[in-house]
C-alpha positions as CSV (number, residue, x, y, z in Angstrom):
1,G,14.8,14.3,-27.4
2,S,12.4,11.7,-25.9
3,F,13.8,12.1,-22.4
4,A,13.3,15.8,-22.5
5,S,9.8,15.4,-23.8
6,L,9.0,12.9,-21.0
7,L,10.3,15.3,-18.4
8,E,8.1,18.0,-19.9
9,L,5.1,15.8,-19.5
10,A,6.1,14.9,-16.0
11,A,6.6,18.6,-15.1
12,A,3.0,19.2,-16.3
13,A,1.7,16.5,-14.0
14,P,3.5,16.8,-10.7
15,R,1.3,14.2,-9.0
16,L,1.9,11.6,-11.7
17,T,1.7,8.2,-10.0
18,H,1.5,5.7,-12.9
19,L,3.6,5.5,-16.0
20,V,3.3,2.9,-18.7
21,L,6.0,2.4,-21.4
22,R,4.6,0.5,-24.3
23,A,6.3,-0.6,-27.5
24,T,3.9,-0.1,-30.5
25,A,4.1,0.0,-34.2
26,Q,4.5,3.7,-33.9
27,N,7.2,3.4,-31.2
28,S,5.2,5.6,-28.8
29,L,5.3,6.2,-25.1
30,F,2.0,6.4,-23.4
31,R,1.7,8.5,-20.2
32,F,-1.1,8.1,-17.7
33,S,-1.8,10.0,-14.6
34,S,-3.3,8.4,-11.5
35,P,-6.0,7.2,-11.6
36,P,-5.2,6.1,-15.2
37,A,-6.8,8.4,-17.7
38,R,-9.8,7.1,-19.6
39,A,-9.2,9.5,-22.4
40,P,-6.6,8.8,-25.1
41,A,-3.1,9.1,-23.6
42,E,-0.6,11.7,-24.7
43,K,2.3,10.4,-26.8
44,V,5.9,11.3,-27.3
45,P,8.4,9.4,-29.6
46,V,10.7,7.0,-27.8
47,P,13.1,4.3,-29.0
48,P,11.5,0.9,-29.6
49,L,10.9,-1.2,-26.5
50,P,10.5,-5.0,-27.0
51,E,7.5,-5.4,-24.7
52,V,5.1,-3.6,-22.4
53,I,6.7,-2.0,-19.4
54,D,4.7,-0.8,-16.5
55,L,6.1,1.8,-14.1
56,D,4.0,2.3,-10.9
57,L,5.0,5.6,-9.2
58,A,4.5,6.5,-5.6
59,A,3.5,10.1,-4.9
60,G,6.5,12.4,-5.6
61,P,7.4,15.8,-4.3
62,D,5.0,18.7,-4.9
63,D,7.5,20.7,-6.9
64,G,10.6,20.3,-8.9
65,N,11.2,16.9,-10.6
66,P,8.2,14.7,-9.8
67,F,10.3,11.6,-10.3
68,D,13.0,12.6,-7.8
69,G,12.9,10.2,-4.8
70,I,9.9,8.2,-5.9
71,V,9.7,4.4,-6.1
72,V,9.2,2.8,-9.5
73,S,8.4,-0.8,-10.1
74,V,9.5,-2.3,-13.4
75,E,8.5,-5.6,-15.1
76,G,8.8,-7.1,-18.6
77,A,11.3,-8.6,-20.9
78,P,14.9,-8.2,-19.7
79,E,15.9,-5.8,-22.4
80,A,12.8,-3.6,-21.8
81,V,13.4,-3.7,-18.0
82,E,17.0,-2.5,-18.6
83,V,15.7,0.4,-20.7
84,A,13.0,1.3,-18.2
85,T,15.4,1.0,-15.3
86,S,17.9,3.3,-17.0
87,M,15.1,5.9,-17.7
88,A,13.7,5.8,-14.2
89,T,17.1,6.1,-12.6
90,L,17.9,9.0,-14.9
91,F,14.8,10.8,-13.6
92,G,16.0,10.3,-10.0
93,A,13.7,7.4,-9.0
94,T,14.5,4.3,-7.0
95,V,13.7,1.2,-9.1
96,F,12.4,-2.2,-7.9
97,P,11.9,-5.1,-10.3
98,I,8.8,-7.2,-9.9
99,K,7.7,-10.5,-11.2
100,T,5.6,-10.3,-14.4
101,E,3.4,-13.2,-13.4
102,A,2.7,-11.7,-10.0
103,K,2.2,-8.1,-11.1
104,T,-1.4,-8.2,-10.0
105,L,-0.2,-9.0,-6.5
106,Y,1.9,-5.8,-6.5
107,H,-1.3,-3.8,-7.2
108,A,-3.2,-5.9,-4.6
109,A,-0.5,-5.0,-2.0
110,A,-1.1,-1.3,-2.7
111,V,-4.8,-1.8,-2.2
112,A,-4.2,-3.6,1.0
113,A,-1.8,-0.9,2.3
114,S,-3.9,2.0,1.4
115,N,-7.6,1.2,0.8
116,Y,-7.9,-1.5,3.5
117,L,-6.2,0.8,6.0
118,V,-9.1,3.1,5.5
119,T,-11.5,0.2,6.0
120,V,-9.8,-0.8,9.3
121,Q,-10.0,2.8,10.5
122,S,-13.7,2.9,9.6
123,F,-14.1,-0.2,11.7
124,A,-12.3,1.4,14.6
125,F,-14.3,4.6,14.3
126,K,-17.6,2.7,14.4
127,L,-16.4,1.0,17.6
128,L,-15.7,4.4,19.0
129,A,-19.1,5.7,18.0
130,A,-20.8,2.8,19.7
131,A,-18.7,3.8,22.8
132,G,-20.0,7.3,22.7
133,I,-17.3,9.2,20.7
134,A,-18.7,11.4,18.0
135,E,-17.5,10.6,14.4
136,E,-15.9,14.0,14.0
137,D,-13.8,13.4,17.2
138,A,-12.7,9.9,16.2
139,Y,-9.4,10.9,14.6
140,T,-8.6,13.2,17.5
141,V,-8.8,10.1,19.7
142,L,-7.1,7.6,17.5
143,G,-4.9,9.7,15.3
144,P,-1.8,9.6,17.5
145,L,-2.1,5.8,17.8
146,I,-2.5,5.4,14.0
147,C,0.5,7.7,13.3
148,G,2.6,6.1,16.0
149,T,1.9,2.6,14.6
150,V,2.8,3.6,11.0
151,S,6.0,5.3,12.4
152,N,6.9,2.1,14.3
153,I,6.4,0.0,11.1
154,E,8.8,2.3,9.3
155,K,11.4,2.2,12.2
156,V,11.3,-1.5,13.2
157,G,9.2,-3.4,10.7
158,V,5.7,-4.9,10.8
159,V,6.5,-7.7,13.3
160,K,8.1,-5.6,16.0
161,A,5.5,-2.9,15.5
162,L,2.7,-5.1,16.8
163,T,1.5,-4.3,20.3
164,G,-1.7,-4.9,22.2
165,P,-3.5,-8.0,23.7
166,I,-2.7,-10.4,20.9
167,A,1.0,-9.5,20.9
168,R,1.2,-10.2,24.6
169,G,-1.0,-13.3,24.6
170,D,-3.8,-11.7,26.6
171,A,-6.6,-14.0,25.8
172,A,-8.9,-12.7,28.5
173,T,-8.9,-9.2,27.0
174,V,-9.4,-10.6,23.5
175,A,-12.4,-12.5,24.8
176,D,-13.8,-9.4,26.4
177,H,-13.6,-7.5,23.1
178,I,-15.3,-10.3,21.2
179,E,-18.1,-10.5,23.7
180,A,-18.7,-6.8,23.6
181,I,-18.7,-6.6,19.9
182,E,-21.0,-9.6,19.5
183,R,-23.4,-8.0,22.0
184,L,-23.3,-4.3,20.8
185,M,-22.0,-4.4,17.2
186,P,-22.7,-7.9,15.8
187,A,-22.4,-6.6,12.2
188,V,-18.6,-6.2,12.5
189,L,-18.0,-9.3,14.6
190,D,-16.8,-11.3,11.6
191,L,-14.3,-8.6,10.5
192,S,-13.0,-8.3,14.1
193,K,-12.4,-12.1,14.3
194,T,-10.8,-12.2,10.9
195,L,-8.4,-9.5,11.8
196,G,-7.6,-11.2,15.1
197,R,-6.9,-14.6,13.4
198,H,-4.5,-12.9,11.0
199,T,-2.8,-11.0,13.8
200,V,-1.9,-14.1,15.8
201,P,0.8,-15.3,13.3
202,V,2.3,-11.9,13.4
203,A,2.5,-12.1,17.2
204,E,4.1,-15.6,16.9
205,A,6.7,-14.2,14.5
206,A,7.4,-11.6,17.2
207,G,8.0,-14.3,19.8
208,L,4.6,-15.2,21.2
209,H,4.7,-18.8,22.6
210,P,2.9,-21.3,20.4
211,D,0.7,-22.4,23.3
212,A,-0.4,-18.9,23.8
213,A,-1.1,-18.5,20.1
214,A,-3.1,-21.7,20.1
215,H,-5.2,-20.5,23.0
216,L,-5.8,-17.1,21.3
217,N,-7.0,-19.0,18.1
218,R,-9.4,-21.0,20.2
219,V,-10.8,-17.9,21.9
220,I,-11.2,-16.1,18.5
């Protein structure tokens, strides 16, 4: 049957991260791996679906059922969403519906969470290099802090996970950082200030006094 065929495809691609269900004249299911394949997709027969359904899959386990425990986002016509949700649930996935009109923002969120995290670490590593720490040692120095921050986000959420000078309203330290970066690494000054400006509202949400937040914004 179609479910068994899909599971066979999934087993052949244990790192599958992107699945698209599409109703066509041939009633076919198109399967893409991540990144989406440029070559013609494999097809297996499935029941007709009324509209395109896009299932974005987070990385699953390395063995066994690759759908077990992963997160699947579903969007489309209500009838199609119902079918896709049933299929994903059958495979052992956790399903979250998303808004069709905001689907691009879902993908943008993934870019921000993954790609831009790399960009921020590159920025931090450059600061370390300017301070005298070799690039190959940068993760040894910052790795525990990076992992601890991600762990705190998982445990208490983004707002409560924020620490550091902006979180405590320490404008003097923030000013020292800006002065040093402007003097020694001016190429990344705009990035530093942009990150700082977007961190202040997070600190406010965590309880930073509005007056302290306003002062930080003036300093930045």
